[in-house]
C-alpha positions in Angstrom: -14.7 -8.8 15.9 -18.2 -7.3 15.8 -16.8 -4.0 14.5 -14.7 -5.7 11.8 -17.9 -7.6 10.6 -19.8 -4.3 10.4 -17.0 -2.7 8.4 -16.9 -5.7 6.0 -20.7 -5.4 5.4 -20.2 -1.8 4.1 -18.9 -1.9 0.5 -15.9 0.5 0.2 -14.4 -0.3 -3.1 -11.7 2.2 -4.2 -13.4 5.5 -5.0 -16.6 4.6 -3.1 -15.6 5.2 0.5 -18.3 7.6 1.5 -20.6 5.2 3.4 -17.8 3.6 5.4 -16.4 7.0 6.2 -19.8 8.1 7.6 -20.0 5.0 9.7 -16.5 5.4 11.1 -17.2 9.0 11.9 -20.3 8.0 13.8 -18.4 5.5 15.8 -15.7 7.9 16.8 -18.2 10.5 17.9 -17.6 14.3 18.4 -13.8 14.0 18.1 -14.2 13.0 14.4 -14.5 15.1 11.3 -14.0 14.9 7.6 -11.0 16.1 5.6 -11.6 16.9 1.9 -9.6 14.9 -0.6 -9.7 16.1 -4.2 -11.4 13.7 -6.5 -12.3 11.2 -3.8 -14.6 10.9 -0.7 -13.1 12.5 2.4 -10.7 11.1 4.9 -12.0 10.6 8.4 -9.9 12.2 11.1 -10.4 12.1 14.8 -8.2 14.2 17.2 -7.4 14.2 20.9 -5.0 17.0 21.4 -3.7 17.7 24.9 -0.9 20.2 24.2 1.1 21.6 21.3 4.4 20.6 22.9 3.4 17.0 23.5 4.4 14.2 21.1 1.8 13.4 18.4 1.0 9.8 17.6 -1.0 9.0 14.4 -3.0 5.9 13.9 -3.6 5.2 10.2 -5.8 2.7 8.3 -7.2 2.8 4.8 -10.9 2.5 4.3 -10.9 1.3 0.6 -10.7 -2.2 -0.8 -10.1 -3.7 -4.2 -13.1 -4.7 -6.3 -14.4 -8.2 -5.6 -12.6 -10.7 -7.9 -14.6 -12.8 -10.3 -13.9 -16.0 -8.3 -15.6 -14.9 -5.1 -17.9 -17.6 -3.8 -21.0 -16.1 -2.1 -21.4 -12.5 -1.1 -18.0 -10.8 -0.6 -19.7 -8.2 1.7 -21.2 -10.9 4.0 -18.7 -11.8 6.7 -18.4 -15.5 7.4 -16.8 -17.0 10.4 -15.7 -20.5 11.0 -13.8 -21.3 14.1 -11.4 -18.4 14.6 -11.2 -17.4 10.9 -13.2 -14.5 9.6 -13.7 -14.2 5.8 -14.9 -11.4 3.6 -13.7 -8.7 1.3 -11.4 -6.5 3.2 -11.2 -8.8 6.2 -7.4 -8.8 6.0 -6.7 -5.7 3.9 -7.6 -3.9 6.1 -10.8 -3.8 7.9 -9.5 -5.9 10.7 -6.7 -3.5 11.4 -9.0 -0.5 10.8 -11.3 -1.8 13.6 -8.3 -2.4 15.9 -7.2 1.2 15.5 -10.7 2.6 15.9 -11.1 0.7 19.2 -7.6 1.7 20.4 -8.3 5.4 19.7 -11.5 5.2 21.7 -9.9 3.4 24.7 -6.6 5.3 25.1 -6.8 8.2 27.6 -3.1 9.1 27.9 -2.9 12.9 28.3 0.8 12.9 27.8 0.4 12.4 24.1 -1.7 13.9 21.3 -3.5 11.1 19.5 -4.9 11.4 15.9 -6.7 8.7 14.0 -7.0 8.9 10.2 -9.0 6.6 7.9 -7.7 7.3 4.4 -9.1 6.9 1.0 -7.4 5.7 -2.3 -4.7 3.6 -0.7 -5.4 0.9 -3.2 -4.9 3.6 -5.9 -2.2 6.3 -5.6 -2.6 7.1 -1.9 -4.3 10.5 -2.5 -5.9 10.4 1.0 -2.6 9.9 2.8 -0.8 12.6 0.7 -3.6 15.0 1.5 -3.4 14.3 5.2 0.3 14.8 5.5 0.0 18.3 3.9 -1.6 19.4 7.1 -0.6 17.0 9.9 2.8 16.1 11.3 3.5 13.4 13.8 6.3 12.0 16.0 5.2 8.5 15.2 2.7 6.8 12.9 1.3 3.4 13.5 -0.3 1.8 10.5 -2.6 -1.2 11.1 -2.0 -3.2 7.9 -2.0 -7.0 8.4 1.6 -7.6 9.6 0.9 -11.0 11.2 1.8 -9.3 14.5 5.3 -8.6 13.2 6.8 -5.2 13.6 7.4 -3.8 10.2 10.0 -1.0 10.2 10.4 -0.2 6.5 9.3 -0.9 3.0 10.4 -0.9 -0.6 9.3 2.0 -2.9 7.7 1.7 -6.3 7.8 3.3 -9.7 5.8 2.4 -12.8 7.4 2.8 -16.2 5.8 3.0 -19.7 7.8 1.3 -22.4 6.7 2.1 -26.0 8.0 0.2 -29.0 7.2 1.9 -32.3 7.5 -0.1 -35.5 6.1 0.2 -39.0 2.5 -0.7 -39.9 1.8 -3.0 -42.8 -0.9 -5.3 -44.2 -0.7 -8.5 -42.1 -0.6 -10.5 -45.4 2.7 -8.8 -46.2 4.4 -8.5 -42.8 7.8 -8.2 -44.4 6.8 -4.7 -45.5 6.5 -3.5 -41.9 8.3 -3.8 -38.6 6.2 -5.6 -36.0 6.5 -3.9 -32.6 5.0 -6.9 -30.8 7.9 -9.1 -32.0 10.3 -6.5 -30.9 8.6 -6.0 -27.6 9.3 -9.7 -27.0 13.0 -8.9 -27.2 12.4 -6.0 -24.7 10.8 -8.4 -22.2 13.7 -10.8 -22.5 16.1 -8.0 -21.9 14.4 -6.9 -18.6 16.3 -9.6 -16.8 19.5 -7.7 -17.6 18.3 -4.4 -16.1 20.1 -3.7 -12.9 18.4 -3.9 -9.5 20.1 -3.2 -6.2 20.1 -4.8 -2.8 19.7 -3.2 0.6 20.2 -4.6 4.0 17.9 -5.2 5.7 15.0 -4.3 3.3 16.1 -6.7 0.5 16.4 -6.3 -3.3 14.6 -4.3 -5.9 12.5 -6.1 -8.5 11.1 -5.7 -12.0 7.8 -7.1 -13.3 5.8 -6.5 -16.6 2.2 -5.6 -15.7 0.4 -5.0 -18.9 0.9 -5.1 -22.7 -1.3 -3.3 -25.3 -1.1 -3.4 -29.1 -3.2 -4.1 -32.2 -5.1 -2.1 -34.7 -8.3 -4.2 -34.7 -7.8 -5.2 -38.3 -5.6 -7.3 -40.5 -2.7 -5.0 -39.8 0.8 -5.2 -38.4 0.4 -2.6 -35.6 2.6 0.5 -35.5 3.0 0.6 -31.7 3.2 -1.8 -28.7 3.1 -0.5 -25.2 4.0 -2.2 -21.9 3.7 -1.1 -18.3 6.4 -2.3 -16.0 6.5 -2.3 -12.2 9.8 -1.4 -10.6 10.0 -1.9 -6.8 12.9 0.0 -5.3 15.1 0.0 -2.2 16.8 2.9 -0.4 19.5 4.5 -2.6 17.7 3.9 -5.9 16.6 7.2 -7.5 14.3 7.9 -10.4 17.2 9.1 -12.5 19.1 6.0 -11.7 16.2 3.8 -12.7 15.7 5.5 -16.0 19.4 5.1 -16.8 19.4 1.4 -15.8 16.6 0.7 -18.3 18.0 2.8 -21.1 21.5 1.4 -20.8 20.0 -2.1 -21.6 17.2 -1.3 -24.0 19.3 1.1 -26.1 21.6 -1.7 -27.0 18.9 -4.0 -28.4 19.4 -4.9 -32.0 15.8 -4.4 -33.1 14.3 -2.3 -35.9 11.6 -0.6 -33.7 12.3 2.5 -31.7 12.1 2.0 -28.0 11.1 4.8 -25.6 11.1 4.6 -21.8 9.2 7.0 -19.6 7.6 7.1 -16.2 3.8 6.6 -15.9 1.8 9.7 -15.2 0.0 9.8 -11.8 -1.6 12.5 -9.7 0.6 11.9 -6.6 4.3 11.3 -6.3 5.7 7.8 -6.7 6.2 6.1 -3.3 9.7 6.1 -2.0 11.3 3.4 0.2 11.7 4.1 3.9 13.4 2.7 7.0 12.6 3.5 10.6 15.6 3.2 12.9 15.4 0.4 15.4 17.1 2.7 17.9 14.2 5.1 17.8 12.8 5.6 21.3 9.3 4.6 20.3 10.6 1.5 18.6 12.6 0.6 21.6 9.6 1.1 23.9 7.4 -1.0 21.5 9.9 -3.9 21.6 10.3 -3.7 25.4 6.5 -3.9 25.9 6.0 -6.5 23.2 8.5 -8.7 24.9 6.7 -8.4 28.2 3.2 -8.7 26.7 4.0 -11.6 24.3 6.8 -13.2 26.3 9.1 -13.1 23.3 10.8 -10.5 21.2 8.9 -9.3 18.1 9.8 -10.5 14.7 11.1 -7.5 12.7 10.0 -7.4 9.1 10.1 -5.1 6.0 7.3 -4.8 3.5 7.9 -5.9 0.0 5.2 -3.7 -1.6 3.9 -0.2 -0.9 1.0 1.6 0.7 0.1 4.6 2.8 3.0 3.6 5.1 5.4 4.9 2.5 3.8 8.3 2.6 4.1 8.5 6.4 7.5 6.7 6.5 9.2 9.3 4.4 8.1 12.0 6.8 8.1 10.5 10.3 9.0 7.4 12.3 6.5 4.8 11.1 5.7 1.3 12.3 3.3 -1.2 10.7 1.6 -3.5 13.2 -1.6 -5.4 12.6 -3.4 -8.7 12.9 -2.7 -12.0 11.3 -4.4 -11.9 7.9 -4.0 -13.8 4.7 -5.2 -13.8 1.1 -5.2 -10.1 0.6 -6.1 -9.2 -3.0 -7.5 -12.7 -3.6 -10.7 -14.6 -3.2 -9.4 -16.3 0.0 -9.1 -13.2 2.1 -9.3 -14.1 5.8 -8.4 -12.9 9.3 -7.5 -14.6 12.6 -10.0 -13.2 15.1 -7.8 -14.0 18.1 -5.1 -11.9 16.6 -7.5 -8.9 16.5 -7.9 -9.0 20.3 -4.2 -9.4 20.9 -3.3 -6.4 18.7 -6.0 -4.2 20.2 -4.8 -5.1 23.8 -1.2 -4.6 23.0 -1.5 -1.3 21.1 -3.7 0.2 23.8 -1.1 -0.7 26.4 1.7 0.7 24.3 0.1 4.1 23.8 -0.9 4.3 27.5 2.8 3.7 28.3 4.1 6.7 26.3 
């Protein structure tokens, strides 16, 4: 818990991860070094390599948090504990899990595996740190310490973001009949989103669609010419970018509106995150389940993430498991972490890695 509290005290809002990176490096000692990430502070990497032919296990946690929300009561960077609950910005997402992985890396002394810890930047953005890391490093297994509630997460949905532009005709707002209002036509687009196809996947679930942001207006008494909307599209295995574009176009092209509708994918500096699924029959997964059953005296709950993160970057390249402490309220003003869960996760993951 002490390490988690120290991490919370260090502000590490997306894009400002330098200080926490320096601290993590100092805690991991001479095995740690920095990896450059274009446009961001560096990742922190620590290696314990015993042989090039040995399996390589990667421990991943992200160092950044979202910005403190307006509704925070008190100092978000001052950890508060009541009973077994620790509160503070990043307590759940994911400084608790980050502390667990740091301690596990320091404790494990298994010379039958290569062990690499990486604290990544920009996870709350477009995962630049994770993408930069996998350009150089490969692993046989990645364990991501996101708050899974001590469930074993073996897959996740992917995500695309689309830009929908509705172009009408500008006019004086006192004479709206002389123009074509794209805001009114965008309302028809929004209603039509419920008809855009999404697909289901067992066991990950179903894809989803959600409008995120709408922009329009000329700042004067004018019917605007353009209205823009950004739409989230979470995907499941089997859904491709080409397929998604076709799904949207097939519905929106049939709308009976005067404005012209254009669908494109949002620009970003890294690839969109693809869904992934780790096979339950994988030898590391089977060993994890066996030891979990012994350690916890019950089989683990198997889960699949609804949203995306660095685990998608790793999951598309290697077997990936998400396992972390019981946390709640991520991306809210009620972010909190169960301290007892921290110790359970650290103990179990240490034993798991020693058993490989």
